[in-house]
PDB file with SEQRES, HELIX, SHEET and CRYST1 records, atoms N, CA, C and O in Angstrom:
SEQRES   1 A   59  UNK UNK UNK UNK UNK UNK UNK UNK UNK UNK UNK UNK UNK          
SEQRES   2 A   59  UNK UNK UNK UNK UNK UNK UNK UNK UNK UNK UNK UNK UNK          
SEQRES   3 A   59  UNK UNK UNK UNK UNK UNK UNK UNK UNK UNK UNK UNK UNK          
SEQRES   4 A   59  UNK UNK UNK UNK UNK UNK UNK UNK UNK UNK UNK UNK UNK          
SEQRES   5 A   59  UNK UNK UNK UNK UNK UNK UNK                                  
HELIX    1 AA1 UNK A   20  UNK A   40  1                                  21    
HELIX    2 AA2 UNK A   46  UNK A   58  1                                  13    
SHEET    1 AA1 2 UNK A   5  UNK A  11  0                                        
SHEET    2 AA1 2 UNK A  14  UNK A  19 -1                                        
CRYST1    1.000    1.000    1.000  90.00  90.00  90.00 P 1           1          
ATOM      1  N   UNK A   1      -9.302  28.143  52.097  1.00  0.00           N  
ATOM      2  CA  UNK A   1      -8.157  27.469  52.390  1.00  0.00           C  
ATOM      3  C   UNK A   1      -6.913  27.865  51.485  1.00  0.00           C  
ATOM      4  O   UNK A   1      -5.833  28.211  51.963  1.00  0.00           O  
ATOM      5  N   UNK A   2      -7.187  27.774  50.112  1.00  0.00           N  
ATOM      6  CA  UNK A   2      -6.093  28.145  49.287  1.00  0.00           C  
ATOM      7  C   UNK A   2      -6.107  29.563  48.706  1.00  0.00           C  
ATOM      8  O   UNK A   2      -5.090  30.143  48.327  1.00  0.00           O  
ATOM      9  N   UNK A   3      -7.353  30.074  48.666  1.00  0.00           N  
ATOM     10  CA  UNK A   3      -7.547  31.407  48.177  1.00  0.00           C  
ATOM     11  C   UNK A   3      -8.697  32.037  48.972  1.00  0.00           C  
ATOM     12  O   UNK A   3      -8.968  31.661  50.112  1.00  0.00           O  
ATOM     13  N   UNK A   4      -9.336  32.969  48.360  1.00  0.00           N  
ATOM     14  CA  UNK A   4     -10.415  33.624  48.969  1.00  0.00           C  
ATOM     15  C   UNK A   4     -11.709  32.669  48.878  1.00  0.00           C  
ATOM     16  O   UNK A   4     -12.021  32.007  47.888  1.00  0.00           O  
ATOM     17  N   UNK A   5     -12.371  32.724  50.048  1.00  0.00           N  
ATOM     18  CA  UNK A   5     -13.611  31.878  50.011  1.00  0.00           C  
ATOM     19  C   UNK A   5     -14.725  32.651  50.668  1.00  0.00           C  
ATOM     20  O   UNK A   5     -14.493  33.557  51.468  1.00  0.00           O  
ATOM     21  N   UNK A   6     -15.943  32.277  50.315  1.00  0.00           N  
ATOM     22  CA  UNK A   6     -17.158  32.935  50.860  1.00  0.00           C  
ATOM     23  C   UNK A   6     -17.937  31.933  51.657  1.00  0.00           C  
ATOM     24  O   UNK A   6     -18.074  30.776  51.260  1.00  0.00           O  
ATOM     25  N   UNK A   7     -18.466  32.387  52.822  1.00  0.00           N  
ATOM     26  CA  UNK A   7     -19.374  31.488  53.587  1.00  0.00           C  
ATOM     27  C   UNK A   7     -20.756  31.460  52.929  1.00  0.00           C  
ATOM     28  O   UNK A   7     -21.334  32.537  52.788  1.00  0.00           O  
ATOM     29  N   UNK A   8     -21.307  30.395  52.537  1.00  0.00           N  
ATOM     30  CA  UNK A   8     -22.600  30.287  51.929  1.00  0.00           C  
ATOM     31  C   UNK A   8     -23.670  29.842  52.897  1.00  0.00           C  
ATOM     32  O   UNK A   8     -24.868  29.929  52.628  1.00  0.00           O  
ATOM     33  N   UNK A   9     -23.182  29.345  54.070  1.00  0.00           N  
ATOM     34  CA  UNK A   9     -24.175  28.906  55.076  1.00  0.00           C  
ATOM     35  C   UNK A   9     -23.487  27.954  56.035  1.00  0.00           C  
ATOM     36  O   UNK A   9     -22.284  27.710  55.943  1.00  0.00           O  
ATOM     37  N   UNK A  10     -24.281  27.419  56.962  1.00  0.00           N  
ATOM     38  CA  UNK A  10     -23.832  26.442  57.917  1.00  0.00           C  
ATOM     39  C   UNK A  10     -24.828  25.236  57.873  1.00  0.00           C  
ATOM     40  O   UNK A  10     -26.020  25.384  57.603  1.00  0.00           O  
ATOM     41  N   UNK A  11     -24.273  24.085  58.147  1.00  0.00           N  
ATOM     42  CA  UNK A  11     -25.014  22.891  58.299  1.00  0.00           C  
ATOM     43  C   UNK A  11     -24.733  22.330  59.628  1.00  0.00           C  
ATOM     44  O   UNK A  11     -23.605  21.904  59.877  1.00  0.00           O  
ATOM     45  N   UNK A  12     -25.718  22.297  60.539  1.00  0.00           N  
ATOM     46  CA  UNK A  12     -25.537  21.859  61.927  1.00  0.00           C  
ATOM     47  C   UNK A  12     -24.328  22.380  62.594  1.00  0.00           C  
ATOM     48  O   UNK A  12     -23.574  21.685  63.275  1.00  0.00           O  
ATOM     49  N   UNK A  13     -24.170  23.758  62.340  1.00  0.00           N  
ATOM     50  CA  UNK A  13     -23.051  24.485  63.079  1.00  0.00           C  
ATOM     51  C   UNK A  13     -21.738  24.334  62.373  1.00  0.00           C  
ATOM     52  O   UNK A  13     -20.755  24.845  62.909  1.00  0.00           O  
ATOM     53  N   UNK A  14     -21.592  23.664  61.184  1.00  0.00           N  
ATOM     54  CA  UNK A  14     -20.416  23.536  60.483  1.00  0.00           C  
ATOM     55  C   UNK A  14     -20.442  24.510  59.298  1.00  0.00           C  
ATOM     56  O   UNK A  14     -21.324  24.438  58.443  1.00  0.00           O  
ATOM     57  N   UNK A  15     -19.430  25.449  59.262  1.00  0.00           N  
ATOM     58  CA  UNK A  15     -19.518  26.344  58.237  1.00  0.00           C  
ATOM     59  C   UNK A  15     -19.265  25.784  56.829  1.00  0.00           C  
ATOM     60  O   UNK A  15     -18.376  24.957  56.627  1.00  0.00           O  
ATOM     61  N   UNK A  16     -20.060  26.251  55.869  1.00  0.00           N  
ATOM     62  CA  UNK A  16     -19.809  25.753  54.424  1.00  0.00           C  
ATOM     63  C   UNK A  16     -19.427  26.942  53.575  1.00  0.00           C  
ATOM     64  O   UNK A  16     -20.166  27.901  53.355  1.00  0.00           O  
ATOM     65  N   UNK A  17     -18.224  26.786  53.130  1.00  0.00           N  
ATOM     66  CA  UNK A  17     -17.565  27.880  52.366  1.00  0.00           C  
ATOM     67  C   UNK A  17     -17.422  27.360  50.851  1.00  0.00           C  
ATOM     68  O   UNK A  17     -17.354  26.163  50.575  1.00  0.00           O  
ATOM     69  N   UNK A  18     -17.384  28.365  49.930  1.00  0.00           N  
ATOM     70  CA  UNK A  18     -17.117  28.097  48.535  1.00  0.00           C  
ATOM     71  C   UNK A  18     -15.934  28.940  48.149  1.00  0.00           C  
ATOM     72  O   UNK A  18     -15.913  30.149  48.375  1.00  0.00           O  
ATOM     73  N   UNK A  19     -14.871  28.242  47.519  1.00  0.00           N  
ATOM     74  CA  UNK A  19     -13.771  28.973  47.089  1.00  0.00           C  
ATOM     75  C   UNK A  19     -13.970  29.628  45.730  1.00  0.00           C  
ATOM     76  O   UNK A  19     -14.702  29.141  44.868  1.00  0.00           O  
ATOM     77  N   UNK A  20     -13.262  30.791  45.578  1.00  0.00           N  
ATOM     78  CA  UNK A  20     -13.344  31.538  44.300  1.00  0.00           C  
ATOM     79  C   UNK A  20     -13.231  30.777  43.054  1.00  0.00           C  
ATOM     80  O   UNK A  20     -13.901  31.088  42.070  1.00  0.00           O  
ATOM     81  N   UNK A  21     -12.434  29.819  43.053  1.00  0.00           N  
ATOM     82  CA  UNK A  21     -12.056  28.993  41.933  1.00  0.00           C  
ATOM     83  C   UNK A  21     -13.420  28.278  41.362  1.00  0.00           C  
ATOM     84  O   UNK A  21     -13.638  28.152  40.157  1.00  0.00           O  
ATOM     85  N   UNK A  22     -14.243  27.859  42.324  1.00  0.00           N  
ATOM     86  CA  UNK A  22     -15.544  27.193  41.981  1.00  0.00           C  
ATOM     87  C   UNK A  22     -16.482  28.106  41.250  1.00  0.00           C  
ATOM     88  O   UNK A  22     -17.320  27.638  40.480  1.00  0.00           O  
ATOM     89  N   UNK A  23     -16.362  29.463  41.476  1.00  0.00           N  
ATOM     90  CA  UNK A  23     -17.221  30.420  40.695  1.00  0.00           C  
ATOM     91  C   UNK A  23     -16.781  30.386  39.310  1.00  0.00           C  
ATOM     92  O   UNK A  23     -17.605  30.261  38.404  1.00  0.00           O  
ATOM     93  N   UNK A  24     -15.413  30.500  39.066  1.00  0.00           N  
ATOM     94  CA  UNK A  24     -14.937  30.462  37.641  1.00  0.00           C  
ATOM     95  C   UNK A  24     -15.307  29.155  36.930  1.00  0.00           C  
ATOM     96  O   UNK A  24     -15.647  29.180  35.747  1.00  0.00           O  
ATOM     97  N   UNK A  25     -15.250  28.092  37.581  1.00  0.00           N  
ATOM     98  CA  UNK A  25     -15.673  26.798  37.015  1.00  0.00           C  
ATOM     99  C   UNK A  25     -17.135  26.877  36.616  1.00  0.00           C  
ATOM    100  O   UNK A  25     -17.515  26.582  35.482  1.00  0.00           O  
ATOM    101  N   UNK A  26     -17.937  27.283  37.582  1.00  0.00           N  
ATOM    102  CA  UNK A  26     -19.407  27.335  37.300  1.00  0.00           C  
ATOM    103  C   UNK A  26     -19.691  28.248  36.102  1.00  0.00           C  
ATOM    104  O   UNK A  26     -20.529  27.916  35.264  1.00  0.00           O  
ATOM    105  N   UNK A  27     -18.986  29.425  36.010  1.00  0.00           N  
ATOM    106  CA  UNK A  27     -19.226  30.316  34.863  1.00  0.00           C  
ATOM    107  C   UNK A  27     -18.899  29.636  33.622  1.00  0.00           C  
ATOM    108  O   UNK A  27     -19.668  29.698  32.662  1.00  0.00           O  
ATOM    109  N   UNK A  28     -17.775  28.973  33.580  1.00  0.00           N  
ATOM    110  CA  UNK A  28     -17.253  28.269  32.385  1.00  0.00           C  
ATOM    111  C   UNK A  28     -18.172  27.183  31.933  1.00  0.00           C  
ATOM    112  O   UNK A  28     -18.449  27.067  30.739  1.00  0.00           O  
ATOM    113  N   UNK A  29     -18.679  26.342  32.892  1.00  0.00           N  
ATOM    114  CA  UNK A  29     -19.505  25.311  32.662  1.00  0.00           C  
ATOM    115  C   UNK A  29     -20.872  25.877  32.027  1.00  0.00           C  
ATOM    116  O   UNK A  29     -21.371  25.372  31.021  1.00  0.00           O  
ATOM    117  N   UNK A  30     -21.415  26.949  32.692  1.00  0.00           N  
ATOM    118  CA  UNK A  30     -22.670  27.489  32.183  1.00  0.00           C  
ATOM    119  C   UNK A  30     -22.475  28.144  30.826  1.00  0.00           C  
ATOM    120  O   UNK A  30     -23.375  28.083  29.989  1.00  0.00           O  
ATOM    121  N   UNK A  31     -21.417  28.720  30.598  1.00  0.00           N  
ATOM    122  CA  UNK A  31     -21.177  29.290  29.245  1.00  0.00           C  
ATOM    123  C   UNK A  31     -21.049  28.204  28.162  1.00  0.00           C  
ATOM    124  O   UNK A  31     -21.540  28.399  27.051  1.00  0.00           O  
ATOM    125  N   UNK A  32     -20.444  27.141  28.442  1.00  0.00           N  
ATOM    126  CA  UNK A  32     -20.282  25.957  27.572  1.00  0.00           C  
ATOM    127  C   UNK A  32     -21.674  25.336  27.267  1.00  0.00           C  
ATOM    128  O   UNK A  32     -22.012  25.019  26.127  1.00  0.00           O  
ATOM    129  N   UNK A  33     -22.443  25.189  28.346  1.00  0.00           N  
ATOM    130  CA  UNK A  33     -23.860  24.579  28.208  1.00  0.00           C  
ATOM    131  C   UNK A  33     -24.623  25.562  27.418  1.00  0.00           C  
ATOM    132  O   UNK A  33     -25.312  25.149  26.486  1.00  0.00           O  
ATOM    133  N   UNK A  34     -24.574  26.809  27.690  1.00  0.00           N  
ATOM    134  CA  UNK A  34     -25.344  27.905  26.874  1.00  0.00           C  
ATOM    135  C   UNK A  34     -25.072  27.855  25.382  1.00  0.00           C  
ATOM    136  O   UNK A  34     -25.949  27.934  24.522  1.00  0.00           O  
ATOM    137  N   UNK A  35     -23.802  27.718  25.165  1.00  0.00           N  
ATOM    138  CA  UNK A  35     -23.375  27.662  23.705  1.00  0.00           C  
ATOM    139  C   UNK A  35     -23.847  26.413  22.979  1.00  0.00           C  
ATOM    140  O   UNK A  35     -24.253  26.443  21.817  1.00  0.00           O  
ATOM    141  N   UNK A  36     -23.770  25.260  23.755  1.00  0.00           N  
ATOM    142  CA  UNK A  36     -24.275  23.967  23.228  1.00  0.00           C  
ATOM    143  C   UNK A  36     -25.771  24.017  23.063  1.00  0.00           C  
ATOM    144  O   UNK A  36     -26.267  23.489  22.068  1.00  0.00           O  
ATOM    145  N   UNK A  37     -26.514  24.600  23.944  1.00  0.00           N  
ATOM    146  CA  UNK A  37     -27.983  24.714  23.743  1.00  0.00           C  
ATOM    147  C   UNK A  37     -28.341  25.619  22.637  1.00  0.00           C  
ATOM    148  O   UNK A  37     -29.356  25.348  21.996  1.00  0.00           O  
ATOM    149  N   UNK A  38     -27.626  26.686  22.318  1.00  0.00           N  
ATOM    150  CA  UNK A  38     -27.890  27.487  21.212  1.00  0.00           C  
ATOM    151  C   UNK A  38     -27.622  26.755  19.932  1.00  0.00           C  
ATOM    152  O   UNK A  38     -28.378  26.916  18.974  1.00  0.00           O  
ATOM    153  N   UNK A  39     -26.549  25.933  19.865  1.00  0.00           N  
ATOM    154  CA  UNK A  39     -26.244  25.268  18.592  1.00  0.00           C  
ATOM    155  C   UNK A  39     -27.315  24.072  18.493  1.00  0.00           C  
ATOM    156  O   UNK A  39     -27.888  23.908  17.417  1.00  0.00           O  
ATOM    157  N   UNK A  40     -27.583  23.288  19.511  1.00  0.00           N  
ATOM    158  CA  UNK A  40     -28.339  22.080  19.381  1.00  0.00           C  
ATOM    159  C   UNK A  40     -29.861  22.447  19.141  1.00  0.00           C  
ATOM    160  O   UNK A  40     -30.584  21.788  18.393  1.00  0.00           O  
ATOM    161  N   UNK A  41     -30.258  23.509  19.814  1.00  0.00           N  
ATOM    162  CA  UNK A  41     -31.772  23.912  19.753  1.00  0.00           C  
ATOM    163  C   UNK A  41     -31.712  25.327  19.194  1.00  0.00           C  
ATOM    164  O   UNK A  41     -31.789  26.299  19.945  1.00  0.00           O  
ATOM    165  N   UNK A  42     -31.589  25.429  18.017  1.00  0.00           N  
ATOM    166  CA  UNK A  42     -31.412  26.875  17.356  1.00  0.00           C  
ATOM    167  C   UNK A  42     -32.734  27.708  17.362  1.00  0.00           C  
ATOM    168  O   UNK A  42     -32.753  28.908  17.088  1.00  0.00           O  
ATOM    169  N   UNK A  43     -33.833  26.980  17.696  1.00  0.00           N  
ATOM    170  CA  UNK A  43     -35.087  27.731  17.710  1.00  0.00           C  
ATOM    171  C   UNK A  43     -35.574  28.258  19.036  1.00  0.00           C  
ATOM    172  O   UNK A  43     -36.710  28.708  19.189  1.00  0.00           O  
ATOM    173  N   UNK A  44     -34.570  28.175  20.089  1.00  0.00           N  
ATOM    174  CA  UNK A  44     -34.990  28.784  21.345  1.00  0.00           C  
ATOM    175  C   UNK A  44     -34.290  30.116  21.592  1.00  0.00           C  
ATOM    176  O   UNK A  44     -33.235  30.364  21.009  1.00  0.00           O  
ATOM    177  N   UNK A  45     -34.790  30.891  22.352  1.00  0.00           N  
ATOM    178  CA  UNK A  45     -34.282  32.176  22.624  1.00  0.00           C  
ATOM    179  C   UNK A  45     -32.956  32.051  23.413  1.00  0.00           C  
ATOM    180  O   UNK A  45     -32.673  31.034  24.047  1.00  0.00           O  
ATOM    181  N   UNK A  46     -32.181  33.114  23.341  1.00  0.00           N  
ATOM    182  CA  UNK A  46     -30.925  33.032  24.134  1.00  0.00           C  
ATOM    183  C   UNK A  46     -31.189  33.044  25.708  1.00  0.00           C  
ATOM    184  O   UNK A  46     -30.469  32.392  26.464  1.00  0.00           O  
ATOM    185  N   UNK A  47     -32.120  33.718  26.106  1.00  0.00           N  
ATOM    186  CA  UNK A  47     -32.417  33.823  27.460  1.00  0.00           C  
ATOM    187  C   UNK A  47     -32.929  32.486  27.967  1.00  0.00           C  
ATOM    188  O   UNK A  47     -32.665  32.113  29.110  1.00  0.00           O  
ATOM    189  N   UNK A  48     -33.660  31.760  27.128  1.00  0.00           N  
ATOM    190  CA  UNK A  48     -34.180  30.381  27.582  1.00  0.00           C  
ATOM    191  C   UNK A  48     -32.999  29.426  27.646  1.00  0.00           C  
ATOM    192  O   UNK A  48     -32.848  28.624  28.568  1.00  0.00           O  
ATOM    193  N   UNK A  49     -32.172  29.554  26.619  1.00  0.00           N  
ATOM    194  CA  UNK A  49     -30.915  28.758  26.671  1.00  0.00           C  
ATOM    195  C   UNK A  49     -30.029  29.012  27.842  1.00  0.00           C  
ATOM    196  O   UNK A  49     -29.414  28.096  28.388  1.00  0.00           O  
ATOM    197  N   UNK A  50     -29.961  30.291  28.239  1.00  0.00           N  
ATOM    198  CA  UNK A  50     -29.139  30.626  29.500  1.00  0.00           C  
ATOM    199  C   UNK A  50     -29.846  30.062  30.712  1.00  0.00           C  
ATOM    200  O   UNK A  50     -29.189  29.533  31.609  1.00  0.00           O  
ATOM    201  N   UNK A  51     -31.163  30.156  30.767  1.00  0.00           N  
ATOM    202  CA  UNK A  51     -31.884  29.681  32.070  1.00  0.00           C  
ATOM    203  C   UNK A  51     -31.575  28.129  32.058  1.00  0.00           C  
ATOM    204  O   UNK A  51     -31.202  27.612  33.111  1.00  0.00           O  
ATOM    205  N   UNK A  52     -31.706  27.400  30.972  1.00  0.00           N  
ATOM    206  CA  UNK A  52     -31.460  25.953  30.938  1.00  0.00           C  
ATOM    207  C   UNK A  52     -30.036  25.642  31.359  1.00  0.00           C  
ATOM    208  O   UNK A  52     -29.771  24.707  32.115  1.00  0.00           O  
ATOM    209  N   UNK A  53     -29.122  26.465  30.838  1.00  0.00           N  
ATOM    210  CA  UNK A  53     -27.739  26.219  31.149  1.00  0.00           C  
ATOM    211  C   UNK A  53     -27.409  26.497  32.667  1.00  0.00           C  
ATOM    212  O   UNK A  53     -26.605  25.787  33.270  1.00  0.00           O  
ATOM    213  N   UNK A  54     -28.080  27.587  33.276  1.00  0.00           N  
ATOM    214  CA  UNK A  54     -27.791  27.691  34.681  1.00  0.00           C  
ATOM    215  C   UNK A  54     -28.430  26.536  35.483  1.00  0.00           C  
ATOM    216  O   UNK A  54     -27.883  26.017  36.456  1.00  0.00           O  
ATOM    217  N   UNK A  55     -29.623  26.181  34.995  1.00  0.00           N  
ATOM    218  CA  UNK A  55     -30.222  25.031  35.800  1.00  0.00           C  
ATOM    219  C   UNK A  55     -29.378  23.736  35.663  1.00  0.00           C  
ATOM    220  O   UNK A  55     -29.185  23.003  36.633  1.00  0.00           O  
ATOM    221  N   UNK A  56     -28.881  23.476  34.423  1.00  0.00           N  
ATOM    222  CA  UNK A  56     -28.134  22.250  34.206  1.00  0.00           C  
ATOM    223  C   UNK A  56     -26.742  22.289  34.925  1.00  0.00           C  
ATOM    224  O   UNK A  56     -26.227  21.261  35.366  1.00  0.00           O  
ATOM    225  N   UNK A  57     -26.173  23.488  35.019  1.00  0.00           N  
ATOM    226  CA  UNK A  57     -24.889  23.667  35.752  1.00  0.00           C  
ATOM    227  C   UNK A  57     -25.211  23.478  37.233  1.00  0.00           C  
ATOM    228  O   UNK A  57     -24.364  22.874  37.892  1.00  0.00           O  
ATOM    229  N   UNK A  58     -26.254  23.885  37.818  1.00  0.00           N  
ATOM    230  CA  UNK A  58     -26.514  23.710  39.209  1.00  0.00           C  
ATOM    231  C   UNK A  58     -26.701  22.371  39.552  1.00  0.00           C  
ATOM    232  O   UNK A  58     -26.440  21.993  40.694  1.00  0.00           O  
ATOM    233  N   UNK A  59     -27.167  21.531  38.611  1.00  0.00           N  
ATOM    234  CA  UNK A  59     -27.379  20.065  38.894  1.00  0.00           C  
ATOM    235  C   UNK A  59     -26.000  19.450  39.222  1.00  0.00           C  
ATOM    236  O   UNK A  59     -25.906  18.253  39.492  1.00  0.00           O  
TER     237      UNK A  59                                                      
END                                                                             
């Protein structure tokens, strides 16, 4: 609608699109969570913290 969007699927024939700004928001939220998990739980690996951040951002 306002910028570039991608179709991610359809629900009962209604197209579901995601705008490019939501991608940037998801990246920033994931990075923020990853950094916080690394600080808060210093004994976990960076990959584990990233996986947790991606999962938490998807929620």
